[in-house]
N, C-alpha and C positions, 0 to 999 in steps of 0.2 A: 270119595274112600277115605274112611276112617285111618286114623294114625294107630299104633300099636297101641298106645295108651289108652286111647279113645274105644277101642275094642275092648279092651281088659275092664274098662270102667263099665262098658255096656253089659258085659258078661257076669259082673259081680252084682247086678242089680236085682236078682232073683230072691236072695235071702241076705239077712241083715244082722249076722252073727257079729259078736266081737271081731273076729277075725276078717270078716269082710270090712267092717269097720275100720279097721287097720290099714286092710289092702286098699280100700277107699280113698284114706288118707294119704297113705303113699303114692297112689294114682295122682292125687290132687297136686301133691309136692313134686312129681316127675312133670306134671303137665305144666306147673309155675315155672320149674326149671325150664322147661323147652320154651314157655313163652318170653322168659328174661333172655334165654340164648339168641330166641329169634329178633328179640327188641336189640339186643347187642349187635347183631347181623345187619339190621335194619339200619341202624345208627352209623354203623360202618359204611355201608352202601351210601347213605345220604353225605357223608362225608366225602366219600368217592366221586359221587356225582357232583359235588360242589367245587371239587378240586379240577374236575374236568371240565366244569364249564367256565370256571376262572381260565383255565388254559386254553380253551377254545376263543373265549372273550379275545386274549390276549395274542393269540395268533391271528384271529381276526383283525384287531388294531394294527399290528405288525404288518400284516400283508397289505391293508390299506395305506400305510404309510410308505411301505416300499412301492406299491402301484403310484402312489402320488409323486415320488420321488422320480421315478422312471418317466412318467407321462411329462414332469416339469424337464427332464433332459432331453426326452426327445422333442419337445416343443422349443427349446432351444437350438437343438439340431437342426431342425426344419428351419427355423428363423435365419441361422447362419448359411443353411444350404441355398435359400431363397434369395439372401443377400449376394451369394457367389453368382448365382445364375443371372440375377440382375446385373452385376458388374461385367460379367462376361458377355452377356448379350449386349450391353452399351457398347463394350470395347469391339464386339465383331462389327457391330452398326457402324463404329469411328471408321473401322478399318475397311469395310467394305465401301463407305463413301469416299475415304481415300482412292481405294481401287478404283470406283467407278470414274473419279475425276482425273485419274492417270490415263483410263483407257480412253477417253475422250479427246 
């Protein structure tokens, strides 16, 4: 589908009077303006994409760091709880042994 400028340009190809030449030049100027506006918009969009990519990378790094921190914390907690279980188990074994010898 042609833009309004393109349709106007195509309709003016039939005759080449000076009036049509002026119209053709004005259509070209309008087309150039439209191209420049599109370039500006594209440049803006590229900047936005770069900003979003940077934010995405930052968030990925932050989430990776948080994940590592949580993993370290949970690993520490697991080791602590395993030590408690080992101590409680050995204490229970010692009490069971004493109780066993008391019962005999």
